[in-house]
N, C-alpha and C positions, 0 to 999 in steps of 0.2 A: 579122152581119158575119163574112166569112171570114178566114182567116189574114192578118194585115197583112203588106204587102211593103215593100220599099225605097221603091217609087214612092209608096205610101201616105204613108210617113214624110216623103218629100221634099215632096209636096203640102202636108201639114199644117204643115211647118217653113218652107215657102217657099224651099226650096233645090233644087239639082239632085241627081239620083240619085248622081252622082259624089261630091258633097260628103257625102251620107249614107254611102256606102261608105267614104269616107276616115275619117269619124267613128266608125263602128261597129267598124272594124277597127284603130283607133288609129294610123292612118297620117297623116303631115303633109299639108298641102294645104288646111286650113280653119283659121280663127282659133279660139281657145279659147272665145270667146263663142258662135260658131256651133256648135262641137262640143258644148258644154253644152246648147244649145237643142235640138239634134238628139237627143242621148241622152235628155233629158227627155221629148221627144215619143215616142221609141221605148218608153220605160218606160210612159208613160201609155197607149199602144196595146197594151201587153203583147206587144211584138215579141220573138221569139226566133229564132235563126239556124236555117235549114233544114239538118239534117245531110247530106242527100244533095247539096244545092247546094254546101255548104262542101267536101265530100269531092271534087267534081268541080273545085273550085278549088284543090285540093291541101291543104286543111285536114283534120284528123282528124274522124271522126264522133263521137268521144268515147264509143264503146261497143265491147264485145267480145261475140262470140256464143258460146253453149253450146247445142248441139242434142242432144237425148237420144232415142235410139230404144229406148225401154223402155216397158212398160205404165204409164200414168200412175198407176193404182191402186196398182201395186207401189211406184213411186217415193215415193208419199205415205206409205208405211209405214216407209221405211228411214231410221233416224237418221243413217246414214253420209252420205247425200246432203244432208240437212238441214244438218249440220255443215259439209260441204264447200261448199255454196252460200253459207252464212254467212261462211266464211272467204274464198271468192272475192270476194264483194261487199265485204267489209271492205278487202281488199287493193286493189281497184279504186277504191273510193269515196275513198280517201285522195288519189287523183289525179284526182278528179272524172270518173272513167270508169264508165259503166254497164255492168251484166251483162244481155245480152239473151237470155232463155232460152226455148226452144221444145221441146215434147215431141212427137215424131212417131211414126208407126207402125213404120217399118222403115228399113233402111239406104238403100234407094233414095230414100225421101222425105227422109232426112237430107242425102243428097248434093245433091238439088235445092235445099234451103234453102241450102246452102253457095254454090252457083252463083248463086242469086238475090240473096242478101244481098251477095255480092261485087260483082255487076254493078250493084246499087243504091247501092253504097258505104254500106250500112247500118251496117256494123261496120268496125273497124280490124284485127281479127284474130279468131282462134278459140281456144277450149279444146276439146281432143279427148279424150274418155274412152271407156272400154270398147273398148280395142284388140282387133280381131278377128284370127283366123288368116287370112292372105292378105287383109289389110284393103284393100278397094277405095277407101276414103276417102283413104288417104295419097297416092296418084297424083293424085287430084282437087285436093286442097289444094296440092300442090306445083305442079301446073299453073296453078292460080289465082294462085300467088305471094302468098297471104295468110299473114301472120305467124300461126303456130300453135304452141301448146305441147301436148304430149301428156301426159296424166296416166297413167302406166303405162310399163312397160318391164321390162328393158332391151332395146334393139336392136329390129329389125323395124318401124321406123317411119320409114324413108327417111331424109332429112336434117333432119327436124323435131326440135327439141329436146324433151326430156322431163323431167318430174319424177317420180321413181319410188322405190319401196321394193322390197326383195327378197322377193317372194312365195314363192319356193322356200325361202329360209332360214327364213322365218316358218313355213311348213308343216312343215319338218323339226324346228323347235323344239317343235312340238306333238306330232308323231309320236314323237320321241325321249323326250319327257316321259312320254307314255302307255306306251311300251314299258318304261321304267324302273320304272313303277308295277306292271308285269306283265301288261299287256293285250297279247293276241296276235291278237285278232279285232277289227279296227278298220274302221269304215265312214266314208265321207266323203260328205256331201250337198253336192255342188258346185253351182256356178252354171251359167249357160248355157255349153254346150260350145263355142260359136263364139268365146268370149272367150279371149284369150291368157293372162290371169292364172288362168282356170279350168284351162287345160291345164297351166300350170306347176305348179299345186298338185296336180293329179291325177298328174303325172309324179313329183313329189317323194315323194308317198305310195308310189307303185309302186316307185321306185328304192330306197326305204328299207326296203321290206318284207323282202327277202332278208337285208340286213345286220343288221336287228334281230330276225330270227327270227320274223317274224309268220306266222301260219298263214292269215290272210285280211286283205286290204287292198283294200276294194271302194269304188269311187267311182260315185255315181249322179247324173246331171245334173238340175237343176231350174231354175225361172225365178226363183229367189230369194224366191218368195212364201211366206207362212205356210201357205197351202193345200197347196201341193206339198211343202213341208217336212214338214207333219203327215202327209200321205198316205205319203210315202216311209218316214218313221219307223215308221208303223203296219206297213207291209210288212216292214221289217226285224225288228221285234220280234215278229212273228207267225211267223218262222222257227224251225225246230227248233234250229238252231245259230245263235242270234242273236249279234250283235256285243256285246262288253262295252264299247265306247266308240264314240261317234259324233262326228265333227267337222263342224260346220255352216259353210257359207261366209258366213252372215249371222246377226246376232243375232236378227232376226225369225224366221227358220227355227228357230234353237236354242230360242227360247222356246216356239215351237209344238210342237217335238219334246219338250220337257220336259212340256208339257200332255198329249201322247199317252202318254208313259211313266206318268204318273200315272193317266190313264184306264185303262191296261192293267194297272195293279198292278205295274209294274216300278220298283223302288226306285232312286232317284238320290241318292247315287253307289253305293249298295251293289251293285246288279245292273247298273248302266249309268252310265258316266261320260259327261259331255257337255262339249264344248268349242266355243266360238264364234270364228269368224275375226274378228269385229268386236266391239268392246266399246262399250257405251253405257249409258245409264241403264237400259234394258230388262234388260240382263244383271245388273245390280246389285240390282234391286228385286224379282225373282222369288225363290222359295224352292225349292231352295237357290240362292243366287247363283251365276252361271255363271263358270267358268274361261274366260278370253277373251284374245285378243291385243289389247293396248292401244296406241293411238297417238293423237296429237293431230290429229284430222281437221280442226279449224278451222284450225291452223297450216298444215297441208298445203295447204288452200285458199289461204291467204295466200301461201304459197311459189309456188304456180302462178301467182297473179295477178302477183306481183313478177317473175317470170321472163318472162312475156308482156310486161309493161310495158318491161322492159329490152330485149327484142327489138324492140318498136315504136320505141324511142329509138335503138337501134343494132343493125341486123340482124347485124352481126359479132359481137355478144355472145351469139349463140345457143349454148347448151351444155347438156348433160345434167346434172341435179342429182339426186344420190342422197340420199334422206332416210333417217333411221335405221329399221332394221328393227323393226316392231312387237314389243313384248315380251310375253311370256307373264305373265299375271296369274292366279295360282292362287287360286281360291275354293272353295266347298263342293261343286261339281257333279262333282268328280273324286276318285277314291280307288282304292286297290289292289282289284282285282277279287276277288269271292268265289270260292273253290275249289269 
């Protein structure tokens, strides 16, 4: 048997389709006895409302969309995204709203999903992550008129509200700490160069270099994977004048970099200090445990969910929300460099 319809329920209950509609939507027009009978038949037939049909009638779909244009294999390794997704779902589920997730190959495919889901009334709004430099997705989402909350900022996301932390201030806290320890050759294994937050971190290191008297401040882009993190670390440590400190844009890369240093006989933190931009259980269980920027990523996901739900209830409530800047947690992977 296919998906039961209102007509099927009407036939089984011996009433009109209009009466079924009144009963299922809690509207007046049928007696309580008839309403009870219709609801009992609907439950026996395991009837559920069709989200697209409800949306066409002005009702909500009861779901929000998150589309990620990143390699699925890389996403599966990142504790940050696991915590973020957990927080998002926790925030939405309190209001019986589902999180519909899809991983795609590139930005063009991501935009196509936005258009398709909007036209099909599949979701009520979107969460947008990984803001890009000159991001083409902003104009598309504004054109579609879909409620959307951006994770990341500040600025450069059109009129879409955002939930963000200060990446620049966070990066400066790392660089200033390392400089205070005496490090003058600092490398940065960054994320994808198309991302706005990657560019903010790169600029923060570059801008601080002269003020702090650094002799080298080098940023190398990666795809956030352990493989590229390891390869870039191996290249840096093979140089004649190698860095005395490396900042990694993810804890997965930082752990991979620590493994390479051990493999090459470079002592951490004696000869090399390591700092991760993300903090997770990975950073705490390795030896030595990693100095890292700490924040409550689960709560960040909840805040994004709450912001989008507020916009769905009242579009005039759209506003940017700045969250606390991640704080530096010093552990055993950083020390004064050897002379």
